[in-house]
Residue, then its C-alpha position, 0 to 999 in steps of 0.5 A: m500500500t502506498p503512503l498517502p501524499a502530503l497535500t495542502g487543502k487547496i490542492l485537495v479541493t482542486a483534486l476533488a473538484k476534478a472528481g465532481f465535487n463542488v464547494v457548497r459553502i465556506r465557513g472560515s477556513h473550512y470548505f464544504l464540498r458535495h457531489n451530485d450523488g450526495r457524498c460530502t466532506v469538509v476540507p480545511v484550507h490553512a495557508g502553508e499547512t499540509i493535511g494530516h494522514g489521518l484526516l486525508a484518509k477520512i476525507l477519502k473515505d467520506c468521498d468514497l475515493s481510493r488512494e490510486t484515484l486521488e493520485q490520478l486526480l493530482 
């Protein structure tokens, strides 16, 4: 199993947008994304900080995406 890449929130939001997720609202530094089929997640976008591996795994689980799919979207 390949390790999860270190990503910033902005890069992750861009990758999820390619997968069909849309930003439905922003509250502070948290982007709320929703897919047309109902999947949703929250991505923290803090300048210069990467998303931790545990949180990234949770976001991928919420979005029903695999690590390989994420790497293709990047």
